[in-house]
Structure formats: C-alpha cells, structure tokens
C-alpha positions as CSV (number, residue, x, y, z in Angstrom):
1,X,-23.6,39.8,94.2
2,X,-22.4,36.2,94.9
3,X,-23.5,34.2,92.8
4,X,-23.4,36.2,89.4
5,X,-20.0,34.1,88.8
6,X,-21.8,30.4,89.3
7,X,-24.8,32.3,87.2
8,X,-22.2,33.6,83.9
9,X,-20.9,29.6,83.6
10,X,-24.4,28.4,84.0
11,X,-25.5,30.6,81.5
12,X,-22.7,29.8,79.1
13,X,-23.1,26.4,79.0
14,X,-26.7,26.8,77.6
15,X,-25.5,29.0,75.5
16,X,-22.9,26.9,74.4
17,X,-25.8,23.5,74.1
18,X,-28.1,25.8,72.0
19,X,-25.3,26.7,70.1
20,X,-24.4,23.1,69.5
21,X,-28.6,22.2,68.3
22,X,-28.1,24.8,66.0
23,X,-24.8,23.3,64.2
24,X,-27.0,20.3,63.8
25,X,-30.3,21.4,62.5
26,X,-28.9,24.2,60.5
27,X,-25.6,22.9,58.4
28,X,-24.9,26.5,57.6
29,X,-25.1,27.4,60.5
30,X,-21.6,25.1,60.7
31,X,-19.7,25.4,57.2
32,X,-20.5,29.7,57.9
33,X,-18.9,29.0,61.5
34,X,-16.3,26.6,60.2
35,X,-13.5,27.9,60.7
36,X,-14.0,29.6,64.2
37,X,-14.8,25.7,65.6
38,X,-11.5,24.5,64.6
39,X,-9.1,23.9,66.9
40,X,-7.8,26.0,68.5
41,X,-9.4,29.0,67.4
42,X,-12.1,27.2,69.0
43,X,-10.7,28.0,73.1
44,X,-10.1,32.0,71.5
45,X,-14.0,31.9,71.4
46,X,-14.4,30.5,74.4
47,X,-12.9,32.9,75.9
48,X,-14.5,35.7,73.9
49,X,-18.0,33.7,75.3
50,X,-17.0,33.8,78.9
51,X,-15.9,37.7,78.8
52,X,-19.1,38.3,77.3
53,X,-21.6,36.6,79.3
54,X,-19.4,38.5,82.2
55,X,-20.7,41.5,81.5
56,X,-23.9,40.5,79.9
57,X,-24.8,39.8,83.7
58,X,-22.6,42.0,85.7
59,X,-19.9,39.7,87.3
60,X,-16.9,41.5,85.6
61,X,-14.5,39.3,87.9
62,X,-14.6,36.6,84.5
63,X,-12.2,38.5,82.8
64,X,-9.8,37.1,83.8
65,X,-11.0,33.2,83.0
66,X,-12.0,35.1,80.2
67,X,-7.9,36.0,80.0
68,X,-6.5,32.3,81.2
69,X,-8.6,30.9,77.9
70,X,-8.2,33.3,75.6
71,X,-4.8,33.5,76.0
72,X,-4.1,30.0,76.4
73,X,-6.2,29.0,72.8
74,X,-3.8,32.4,71.2
75,X,-1.2,29.8,72.6
76,X,-2.3,26.4,71.0
77,X,-3.2,28.4,67.9
78,X,0.5,29.7,67.7
79,X,2.2,26.5,68.3
80,X,0.0,24.4,66.0
81,X,0.6,26.9,63.4
82,X,4.2,26.8,63.6
83,X,4.6,23.1,64.7
84,X,6.2,24.1,67.3
85,X,5.4,22.7,70.7
86,X,8.0,22.9,72.3
87,X,7.6,26.6,73.2
88,X,5.8,25.6,75.5
89,X,9.0,25.9,78.2
90,X,8.1,29.6,78.0
91,X,5.3,30.6,76.8
92,X,3.5,29.3,80.5
93,X,4.8,32.6,81.6
94,X,1.8,34.9,79.3
95,X,-1.0,33.1,81.2
96,X,0.8,35.1,84.5
97,X,0.0,37.8,82.0
98,X,-3.1,37.1,80.9
99,X,-4.0,36.9,84.2
100,X,-2.9,40.4,84.5
101,X,-4.5,41.4,82.0
102,X,-7.2,40.2,83.5
103,X,-7.6,41.6,86.4
104,X,-6.7,44.9,84.8
105,X,-9.4,44.8,82.7
106,X,-12.1,43.6,86.2
107,X,-10.4,46.7,87.6
108,X,-11.7,49.0,84.8
109,X,-14.8,47.6,84.9
110,X,-15.3,48.2,88.6
111,X,-13.4,51.4,88.1
112,X,-10.9,50.1,90.9
113,X,-7.4,52.1,90.1
114,X,-5.9,49.9,93.1
115,X,-6.6,46.5,91.1
116,X,-5.9,47.8,87.5
117,X,-2.7,49.1,88.8
118,X,-2.2,45.7,91.1
119,X,-3.6,43.8,87.1
120,X,-1.1,45.8,85.0
121,X,2.6,44.4,87.4
122,X,1.0,41.6,87.1
123,X,0.9,41.9,83.1
124,X,4.8,43.4,83.7
125,X,5.4,40.3,85.9
126,X,4.5,37.7,83.3
127,X,6.1,39.6,79.9
128,X,9.4,39.8,81.8
129,X,8.8,35.9,83.0
130,X,8.3,35.8,78.8
131,X,11.0,38.0,77.5
132,X,13.6,35.8,80.4
133,X,12.4,32.4,79.6
134,X,12.4,32.9,76.0
135,X,16.6,34.0,76.3
136,X,17.7,31.3,78.3
137,X,15.8,28.6,75.4
138,X,17.1,30.2,73.3
139,X,14.4,31.6,71.4
140,X,14.8,35.9,71.5
141,X,18.1,36.6,71.6
142,X,17.1,40.2,73.2
143,X,20.1,41.9,74.3
144,X,23.1,38.6,73.6
145,X,24.3,36.1,75.7
146,X,23.7,38.4,78.3
147,X,20.0,39.1,78.3
148,X,18.7,37.7,81.4
149,X,20.6,38.3,83.3
150,X,19.8,42.7,82.3
151,X,16.6,42.0,82.1
152,X,16.6,40.5,86.2
153,X,18.3,43.6,87.1
154,X,16.1,46.3,86.0
155,X,13.9,43.9,87.2
156,X,15.3,44.6,90.3
157,X,15.5,48.3,89.9
158,X,11.9,48.6,88.9
159,X,11.6,47.0,92.5
160,X,13.3,49.4,94.2
161,X,11.9,52.3,92.7
162,X,8.0,50.8,93.7
163,X,9.2,50.8,96.6
164,X,10.8,54.1,96.4
165,X,7.9,55.6,95.3
166,X,5.2,53.8,97.2
167,X,3.2,55.6,99.2
168,X,3.0,54.3,103.0
C-alpha cells in the first residue's frame, strides 16, 4: 500500500515508453494522435494518464498530481490559443483550485467526506483568488473598481460563518 504512488509512476513511465515505440513503428498512430500530442494538449493528456494509472493501481492520491498537471496544460493551452502569456499573473491561482479538486476526487474515491469537504474549500479559495487577481490585473471587471475589496469582505464573511457553524 505504501508504494502505490511509486508503482503508478513506474507504470506511467512504462506506458509512455511503449507509446513512443508504437508511435515510431506505426506512422498511422502518430497521424491519428497528432492533434492530442501537440503542445500543450499533450500536457492535459498526461494529467489524464496519471489519473487513469492511479485508478488502475488504486492509488487515489494520484488525483492531486493529475489535476495539477491537467490544469497547467489547460492554462498553457489557453495562453497559446489566445497569445495571452501575461495571464500567468493571475492564472496560477487555478493550480490551487486544481489541488482542491484533486483532493476532493481523492476523498470521493476513498469515501472520506472530510477530505472531500477540505478539497472543495480549497477549490473555493483558488477560485476566489483567481477572481481577485484577475480583477486586480484588469482582466475581469467584476463588481467594478471595488470588486477585489468586495470579494475579500465576502471571503471574510464565509470564513466567519464557517467558524460559527463548525462543530467543536
């Protein structure tokens, strides 16, 4: 049980090597997978592969790195598609949300509801940070000039209510 993550990584590397061999030996495979193997969609595909291998060897914790890799691929895809590389100044916050999503999926797979709840809280934090930073850098005009301040007050209210409702 301890080494499931290492086993998953080993299986991923073996499958990756096998795929590269098959791609060299079967040109039609390379043509068929051409769109998915181009940067940056190949990074999203790598995230999906990490998740699938984690499921195959039953290492639910692999959901977190899978979500991170897929999210980075998605961010790079957006930047490449829109030629908007300056968006990294606020897009990095989506990685925090991805960590939470991976943790929530891990919790679902393990039926650990506290882990699901913790993951969803992290998703909310990442999403709020995304909105705040995107507003600050002028890419999102939510709630006008006072949007980031209003969002921070709302986050404070959320923390206060969570604290009041939490069982001691």
